[in-house]
N, C-alpha and C positions, 0 to 999 in steps of 0.2 A: 496645401499638399505638394504644389509644383515645386516650391522651394525646398521642401524636405526631400523630394526625389532628386532635385538638381544637386543638392549637397552630396548625394550618395556618390556622385561621379566627379566632384570637384575637390574632395579632400582625401588625403591618404595618411593622415596622422593617427596617433593612438588615443584611445579613451582613458581618461584619468578615473580608474575604477574608484578611488577613494572619494571622489567628488563628483560622482555621476549626476547628470541633470535629472534623470528620471527618478533616481533615489532621492534626490533633494526635493523635488516637487512633490513626490508621494509623502515624504515626512511633513511637508508643509501643509498637506491636506488634513485639516482637523475634522472635517465632517465624517461621522462614523457611517459604516455601510448601510445600517438599517434606516438612515435617513435619506438615502439615495434610492428612488424608486426602481430605476433601471437595474442598478447593481443588486439591490434587494431581490429583484425578480429572478436575476441571473443565478444566485445562490440557492433560491428556493427550487429552481429547476435542477440544480445540481444534485439536490437531495435525493429524489428518486432515480435519477439517471447515472450519476457517478458515484455518490456516497453510497447509494443503494446496492452497488456492486459488492462492497465489502459488508453491508449492513446484514443482508441475509442470504447471500449467495457465496460469500467467501468461504475460506477453508475452515475458519473456526465455527461458523454456523454448521458446517458439516461435521466437525469433530464433536461439537456439543451434541448434535443429533445423534451420532453414533455412541457417544458416551452414554446417552439416555437410553438408546435402544438395548444397550447391553445390559440394562437392568429393568428391561420391560419383559414380562414372562411370555406374553404372546409372540414377541419377536424370537426370543430364544427357542421356544417350542416349534415355531413354524420352520425355522432354519436348523433345527436339531442341534442347538447349543454350540455354535462354532467357537473353538478356543485355539490358543497357541498359533501355529503357522497358518491355519485357515482363517482365523480372526485377523491375522496380519494381512492376508490376501484381500480380504473384504475391505478393510480400512485403507490400505496402501493403493487400491485400484484408482481412487480419486487422484492421487499424485501421479500415477502412472499415466492416466489420461492427459494430465497437464503437461508432463514431460514429452508426450507424443506430439502435442500441439505446438510446443515451443518453436521448432524450425520454420514454422510458417507465420508466426505471429509478427516479427518485424516487418516483413514485405507487405502484409495485409494492412497493418496499422498505418505505415508510411505511404502506401500506394492509395488506399481507398479512404483514408482519413480516421480520426478518432471516433466520430459518431458511428460510422458504419461498422467498425470493429466492435464496439459495444453491442451493436444490434446482432451481429453474427454470434458473438459469444452468448447473449441472451437467448437467442433461438435454440442453440445447441443445449444450454441449461434447461430450457422448458421441456425439450424432448427427454433429457436424461431424467428430470424430476418426475414426469408423467410415468416413465418406464419404472423408476424406482418404487414409486408408490403402488403401481399395479404389478410388481414382481410376482410371478407364479412359483419361482424357485430361486435358490441361492445364485445360480448362474446368471439369470436375468437381473438379479439385484446387483451382482458385481458388475455386469455389462453397463447398467444404468449408471453406476458410480463412474466407470470410465468415461462415459459421455459427459457427465457433469464436469469432470476434470478437463476435458477438451475445451469446453466453453469458457470456463472461468479465467484462463490465461488471456485470451483475447480481450475479455471485458476488463480485467485488472489493469493490463499494460496500457490499454487506450484510456481508460477513466483516469488513471493516475497521472498520465501525461496531460489529458485534457484539463484536469483541475489545475495543474501548475501552470499551464500555458494560457489559460482563460481567466483565472482569477486575477484581481486587481493586486498589484505588487505589495500593498499593505496587509492584504489577508492571505496571500499565497501560502505562507508557512503554516498558518492556523488551518486553512483548508485542506492542506495536505496531511496535517496531523489528524484532523476529524476523519478523513478518509480511512485511516488504519483503525481509529477507535470505534468507528461505526459498526465493525463486526461484532461488538459486544452486544449491540441491540439484538441482532440476530442470534447470537449465542444464547443470551437470556431468553429470547423467544422459543428457541428449539428446546432449552431445558425445561422452560415452563409447560410447553405442550406435551413434552414426554412424561413429565410429572402428572399433568393433568389426565393423560390417556393410560397412565401406568396401570390402572385397575381394570381397564377394559379386557374382558376375556376374549373378545373377537379379534380377528386380524386388523380391525381399524385402530387397535392400540398402537400398531407401529405404521400403519399406512397413512393415517392422518398427518403425523409430523414429517414423513417422507414427501408426501404431496406438498407439503408446505413450502419446499424449496423452489416451486414453480413461481409463487406469487411475486418476489421482487423482480424476477426476470420479466414478468408480464408488466410491471411498472415501468422497466427500462424500455421495453419495446413500444409502450404506450406514449411515453414522454420524450423520447430521444430526439424526435423531429422538432421539438420546440426548443432545444438547446442549440446555440450557435456553435460552429466549428471552431478549431483552434486558429487564431489569427496567425500564428507562426506557420501552421501547416498551409493555410491558404496563401500566405506569401510565398512559400517555397514553391507552390504550384502556379506562380504567376497571377494570382488573383488578389493583388494588393488592394484594389478599391473595396472589395468585400471586407477584407481584414481591417482596413482603416474605418469602415462604417461600423464594425463590431466594436472597436476600440472606443470610437466616439460615443456610441450609444451606451455601453456598459461601464466604461471607465471615465467618461467625461459627461455622463448624463445628457447626451444629445448635442452638446456644444461642439460644433465643427471648428471653431476657432480655438479650441482649448489648447493651451501650451503643453499640457501633460500628454494629451493624445498625439500631438505632432512629434513630441521628442520620443515618445514610447514607440510610435511606428518607425521613426528614423532609426533608432537604436536596434530595433528588431530586424529591419530590413538590412542595415549595414552589417550586422553580426551574421545573418544568414548568408550574405553574399561571401563572406570570408569563409564560413563554415562549408558552404556548399562547393567550394573549390575541391574539397575532400570527399564530397558526398558520394561519387562514383567510385571510390577506391574499394578494393576488396578488403575483407577482414584482415588478410595477412598483411596488406599495405597499411591498414589503419592501426594494426597492432605493432607495426614497426616503430611507432613513436612512444617514447617513455611516458609521456602524460596519459595516453590511452591505455598502455599496459598497466599503469598504476589504478586507473579507473576500473578496469576489468577485474583486476585482482580484489579490489575493495568490494565490488559488487558481487563477486563469487563468494567471498568469505562472509559477506553480510547475509547472503542467501543461506549459508551453512548456519550462521549464528542464530538466525531467526528461528530455525527448527531444531537445532542441537543444543539449546540451552536449558533443556529439561521441560520445556512446555509440551512437547509431544506426549510426555507421561500424563500430564494433568489434562491435556485436551482429548486425547483419544482413549487413554487407558486409566481413567481415574478409578473404575470399578476394581481391577486387580491390585491397584496401589492402595486402595482402602481395605481390600482383603488382606494385605500384608500388615496392616495394623489393627486387625481384629474387628473391622466393621464389614458385616456380611449381609445385613439386611438390605434388600433391593430398594425398598422405599427410602430408607435412610440414605442410600447412595444418590438417589434422584434428588433429595432435598439438599444434599451437599453440593451436588452439581449445579442445582439452581441457584443456591446461596453464593456459590463461587462466582457464577457468571453475573449475578446481580452486583456484587462487589467489584468485579472487573469493569462493569459498565460504569459505576460511580467514580472510581479512581482513574479510569482510562479516559473518560471524557474531561475530568478536571485537568488531567496532565496534558491532554491534546490542545487544551485551551491556554496552557501556561508555558509549557517547556519550549515551545517554538521561539520564545523571545530570548532564549539563552544560547550560548555557544554550543553548537552541535557536539563537538569532540568531548567537551567536558561533561555533557549529559550521557554520552555513550559510555564514558569512563565510570561515572556513577552508576550506570545501569549494570555494567558487567562485574563490578566490584561488589555491588549489592547482590546480584545473583549468585556470585561465588560464595558469599557468606551464608546466604540462605541455603544453598545446596550442601555446603559442608555441615551445617547444623541439621539439615533434613537426614543426611546419610547417618550421622551420629545417633540421632534420635531413633531412627529406623533399626539400626544395629542394636541399640538398647532394648527396644521393644522385642526384637527377635530373640534376644538372649534371656530376657527377664520377664516378658509379657507384661511390663509395667503399663498401667493406665495413664500415667503422667507422660510417658514417652509417646503413647499413641495420640494424646491430646496435642503435644508438641508438634508432631508431624501434621496434624490437621491445621493447627495454627500456622504452620509455615507454608501450607498449600495456599493460605489466604494472604500471607505476606508476600509470597512469590509474585503475586499479581502486579502490585504497583512496581516491584523491582524490575519486572520485565517490560511493563507498559511504559515506563519513563523513557526508555530508548527505543527498543525494538518495535514497540507499537506506535508510540506518538511520533517518531522522526523518521522512520525508515523510507517512506515514499517521498516525504519532503526532501530528505538527503539526497536520495537517487535522481530526483528531478534536477536538483541543484548541482549534482556531480557531473551529469552527462550533458554535453552540448545537443542542440536540437537534432542535427542530422544523425546522431547515434543514441538519442534518448530511448526510443522504443527498443533498440537492440541492447542497450544497457540494462533496462528494466527486464527485458527478456532473459538476459543472462542471470540476473538476480533470481527470476522466477525458476529458470532451469535448475539452477544449483539448490534453490530453495525446495521446490518440488521434489528433486532427487534425494535431498536430505530427508524430506518428509517421508518419501516412499521407504527409504532404509529404516527411519524411525518407526513407521506403522507396521512394517513386517518384522523387524528385530525386537521392538520393545517388549511385545507380549511374550516372546520366546525367553528373552533376557530376565524379565521379571519372574517367570516361572522357574527358571533354572537356578538363577543366582540369587534372587531375593534382593535385599538391601545392598548387597555387594555390587550389583549392577549400577548403582548410582554413583560409585567411585569414578566410573568413566566420565561421567558428566562433571564431576568436580575437576578432573584434570583438563577436560575440554574448555571449560569456562574460564580456568585460570590462563589458558592460552588466549582466549578472547581478550582478556584484559591487556595482555602484552601486545597483541595485534592492533587493538584500538589506539593504544598509547603511541606506537610508532608509525602507524599507517594511515590513520584517519585525518584528512585535511579539515580545516575550519571553513565552513560555507555560509555562515549566517551573515545577515546584514547587507547583502548584495543582490542585485537583480540577476535574472538568469542570463541576460546577455554579458554582464560583467564576469560571471562565473564561467562563460564559455571557454575562456583561456586561462582557467585555474592554474594549469601546469604548463601553459604555453605562453606566458605573459610577454616573453621577449620575441615571439613570433607573430604577434597580431598586427595586421596591416589594414589599411583602408577603412578605419573606424574613427568617426570625428571625435575631437576633444570636447570636453564639457564646455569650454569656452566657446567652440564653434557652434554647439548646439544652441547655446544661449544667443549667439549672433544670429543663428537662423531664426529663432523665435522673434528677436527684435526686428529683423527684416521683414518678417511676415506681418508684424504689427504695423511697420511704416508703410508697407505696401497697401495694407487695407486703409490706413488713414489717408494716404494720397488718393486712392481711388475714391474715397468718400468725398474728399475735397473737391476733385474734378467733377464728380457728379453734381 
C-alpha cells in the first residue's frame, strides 16, 4: 500500500482506458462469485439491504398495491369510491413526497454515507407504512403515502450508489440490473396479497397489504449495520485504510498482497483526487462544462422516459384500462394484475441477468422501438374495441399488456441504475441519480394525477399522446445516449472529458507498481 500511495504523487500521466489494469485483471479472474466466501457474503447482505429497497418498498410495489386496492370492495367502500381527480391525488401523493425530499438527498448521501442514508429512508418508510395501514380516513391515508414517498428517495439513491461502488467490477452491471428487477418481487407480492384479501369484508382486506410495506424497511434497518460502506466514499473522507481493508476482504478474499486490490485502490484514489478538485464547485459551475450538461440532460430525460412510456397506465390504473376493454369484474382484474406481475418477475429477472452483457445504447434503442410498436398496436386495438365492441380487439389489448412488460424491462428496468452509476463520476453520482429521481417522480406525479382524468374523458384517444412521446424517446436515445459498457467506473469518470484528465497513472505504470511491490516483498523476505 505504501507504494500505491507513493505512486499517487509521483505520476501525472493519463490512464489508457482501453487497456486498464483493473479491467484486465478482473477479466483474468475466472473464479465465479459463488465460490468466493467473502464476496458471496457481501452479495447476500446486499439482498435485504440494497436490493430490498426496490424489492418491496419501491414505487412499483406501491403501484401494484394501489392497483389491487382499487379492485378491493372494502377499500372502495371505506374511502367512498375515490375516482378521477381524487383518485389521482391518492396515487400521486407518493411521488409528491419523493419530490419534496429530493433537495435534501444529495447532501445527506454524500455527507453521512450510503448506509446511513438507507437507514434514514427506511425509518421514514416504516412510519409511512404504519400510518397507511392504520389510516382512519382518506386524509390520513394520503398523508401516509406522502411520508412513504419522502423515505424512498433517500433509500434508492443511496442503495443504487452503494451497489455500484461496492460490487466487484465483474458483477457490478448485473447487480445494478438486479436492483431494478427486484421491484417485481414486491410487485408480485402486493398483487398476490390483495388478491388473497380481496374477499375479506372487513377493513383488513386493505389494511393487511398496506401494512406489508413496513416489512422490507424493517429488514433494511436490521441488516444495514452488517454491510460495509462504499470504499469510494471512505476514500473521499480520508479513510483510505478502511477502504483498502474492504477491497482486500471482499474483492481479494482477504489477500493483502493481491495485485487486483492494489490496482483497484490506486485507480479509485487517483480518480477521486482528480474528481474532488471540482467537488466544492456550485451546481452552476459544474453545469458550465459541456460534459456535465450532457449528463444532466440524459438523466433528466431518462427520468421522464421511465415514467412516461405508458407504464403508469398499467402500474397504477390497470382497473380503468380494463374497464375500457369490457373487463369489469373486480376479481378478474385482480387475477390479471397478479398474472401481469408474475410474468414481469420472470422476464425481468431473466433480462437483468443477461442484457448487462450487451452495449447499453443498443439495448435502449431496442427497448424504445419495441415500446413504440406495442403502444401503436395497443391504441389501434383499443380504438377498434371502442367502435365495434369486438371481443378479439379486447383480447389483443390484454395480450399487449403482457407483451409490454419485456419491452419495457429490457431497457428501462434492467439497465437504468447501472447506466446512471456509469454515467456520473463519484462526486456527482448522488446528485445525478437525484436529478433522475426528481424528474422521474415529477413525471410520475403528473402521470398519477392526469391519467385517470385522461382515461375517463378521452378513452383510447388518450393513448395517442404516449405514441408520440415514445417516438421522441427513440430519436433522443439514438442521438444522445453514450456507450458505457465494458469499462470500470474510474475509466468512465472522464467519459466526456477525456482530454482533460490529469494525474492518473497509465496502465503500464500500474503494472510497474505491482512489479515493484512484488520485488520489495521478495527482497524483504530474503533479508530476513
